Structure formats: structure tokens, C-alpha cells
N, C-alpha and C positions, 0 to 999 in steps of 0.2 A: 266715593262720590254720593252726595244726597241732593234730591233734587223735589222741590215742593212747588206749587203754585198756590197763590190765593185769589179767590174770585168774590168780590166786593159788589153787592146791588146796591144802587144807590138812587135816592128820589132828591130830585134838586127844585125845591118848591118857587122860587124865585124866577124860575126858567119861564120864559113866556116864547120860546121860540127854539129852534133846531140850531141856530147860530148862537144862542145866549148858552144853550147847554153845552155843547161843542166847544165853548171858550173854558167852562168850566173842567170839561173831560180833558181837555187838553192841557190846561195847567197842571191838574192831576198827576197824569200821564208822564209829561215832559219833567217835573218836579221829580217824581219818585225815580223815574231813570235815570237823572244827572245826581240826585241827592245819594241815593241808597243802592245804585249799580244795578238793578233789576229789568227784567223785560216786562213791558207793559202795554196794553192795549184795551181799547173798547172793544167787548166781546158780545155785547147783547144790547138789544132794544135802542138801534141805531135811528129808529123811524118817529120814537116817542121824546116830547118835549121834556118832561119832567123826570124820566127813569131811565137809569143805565146800567150796566154791569162791567166793571174793570176788571182784567185778570194782570197779576203780577208773578211772576216766576223768578226763581234764582237757584243756583247751582253752589255748592260749595263742598269743601272737604270733610265737613263733620254736620252732623244734623243739629246740634247747638247752634251752631253759626247760621244756618239757613235759617231755624227758629227766631232767632235776635234778627236778622235781616226784615222777614216778613212781619214781625212785632211792630219794628219801628215801621215800616210802610203802612201798617193798619191804624196805629197809632196816629200818624200823620193824616192819614184818610179821614177817621173820626174828628181830629181837631179840627177840619176845614168848615169853616162858618156857612158856607152855602150848599151844603149837603148834609142829606141825614141818611144815615147807613141802616138798610133795610135788612140785609144779612151779608155775612162773611163765613166763608167756608174754605178751608185749607186743604188742599190734597196732596199727598205724597206720592212720587213716581217709585215704584217698586224696581228695583234694578237688580238683575240676578248677576251672583259675582262671578 
């Protein structure tokens, strides 16, 4: 079993309120969940209008499949016209056999 999480810090320049930011975040989170079958949530910067961090996590029987899923999620977020990716970090969970 292989487990990994992707944390993406985003800037949303057109957002002028928390409500506008949450609409963008909700779209990214719900679409990633539905399209790629990952767990997803806003994980930081809840009180800022133009900044957020979203975490995505997945589990698969082999590392290659985990990589493919998180690569697709990352490309999806990068392609979103309303956001600028500030940073993207992948974390692997090391499971003892």
C-alpha cells in the first residue's frame, strides 16, 4: 500500500472577498474529489482573501499509480485560470511492512 499527499499553496488574485475565494476553493476541491477520487480539503490560510493551501491525498496498491493520480490533480490545479500556484509539495507516508 502506498500513500501520498500533495499540498498546493495558491494565490487567487481576482478574489475580493472570502466568499469569492471559497467559491474557487470549493470548485477545485469538489472537482478533484469527483474526477480523480482523492481526498481534498483547504488546509491553511482560511481567513485570507487571496491565498489558500489545499491538500490532496490518495492511496493505491503501487507507487506509480499514486504518482499518476497526484500528477493529474496537480495539472488540473495548474490549468485553472483563476489561480496561481505558489508552491506544490508532495509528501509520502512511509508505512512499515
